C-alpha positions in Angstrom: 21.5 15.3 -4.4 22.8 12.3 -6.4 22.8 8.9 -5.1 25.4 6.5 -6.5 24.2 3.0 -7.8 26.4 1.5 -5.0 24.4 3.3 -2.4 21.1 2.1 -4.0 22.4 -1.4 -3.8 23.3 -1.1 -0.2 20.0 0.3 0.8 18.2 -2.4 -1.3 20.4 -5.0 0.6 19.2 -3.5 3.9 15.7 -3.9 2.8 16.3 -7.4 1.5 15.3 -6.3 -2.0 16.7 -7.8 -5.2 16.9 -5.2 -7.9 17.9 -5.6 -11.6 20.5 -3.3 -13.0 17.9 -1.3 -14.8 15.9 -0.9 -11.4 19.2 0.2 -9.7 19.8 2.8 -12.3 16.2 4.1 -12.2 16.0 4.1 -8.4 19.4 6.1 -8.1 17.8 8.8 -10.3 14.4 8.7 -8.6 15.8 8.8 -5.1 18.1 11.5 -6.1 15.1 13.6 -7.3 13.2 13.0 -4.0 16.4 14.0 -1.9 16.8 17.1 -4.0 13.1 18.0 -3.4 13.5 17.4 0.3 16.6 19.7 0.3 14.4 22.5 -1.3 11.8 21.9 1.4 14.4 22.2 4.1 15.3 25.6 2.8 11.8 26.9 3.6 11.5 29.3 6.7 9.0 27.6 9.0 9.8 29.6 12.0 6.4 31.3 12.0 4.5 28.1 11.6 3.1 26.7 14.9 3.8 23.0 15.5 0.8 20.7 15.0 -0.3 18.1 17.5 -3.3 16.8 15.6 -3.3 17.1 11.8 -6.9 16.0 11.2 -8.9 18.9 12.7 -8.5 22.1 14.7 -9.0 21.3 18.4 -7.3 21.7 21.8 -4.4 19.5 22.6 -6.5 16.9 24.4 -8.7 16.2 21.4 -9.1 12.6 20.3 -11.0 11.0 17.4 -13.2 8.9 19.7 -13.9 8.4 23.3 -11.4 5.9 24.8 -13.6 3.1 26.4 -12.3 -0.1 27.8 -13.7 -3.2 26.0 -13.0 -6.9 26.0 -10.0 -8.0 23.9 -10.1 -10.6 21.2 -9.8 -14.2 22.2 -6.8 -16.3 20.7 -9.1 -17.9 18.2 -10.7 -14.6 17.0 -7.2 -13.1 16.7 -6.0 -16.0 14.6 -9.2 -16.3 12.5 -7.8 -14.3 9.5 -4.2 -15.5 9.8 -3.0 -17.1 6.5 -1.1 -19.7 8.5 -1.3 -20.4 12.3 -0.5 -23.2 14.5 -0.1 -23.9 18.3 -2.1 -20.6 19.1 0.4 -18.4 17.2 0.8 -16.7 13.7 3.3 -18.6 11.5 5.5 -16.5 9.4 8.4 -17.3 7.2 11.9 -17.0 8.6 13.5 -13.7 7.3 16.6 -13.4 9.3 18.7 -15.5 7.0 18.8 -14.9 3.2 
């Protein structure tokens, strides 16, 4: 499946990415190859393959990785300890709504 460079620019715009013309050309080819591969995978007959609820190990449907035990949550100071920028008890992040 071939993606046009216009489609790549549109998707890059949705992701708020700035691509050079060379990157747009390369991405249109790379994404086209990926979509072609997905189309090939979709042609496989998986009707005899049972659905998987847990992909890490064979177990019954109620299996979990660890016992679920209640525990104390982090304090506000502990939660903000590794934040690059914080203030007034909150994480501070750059505004991304406007370009």
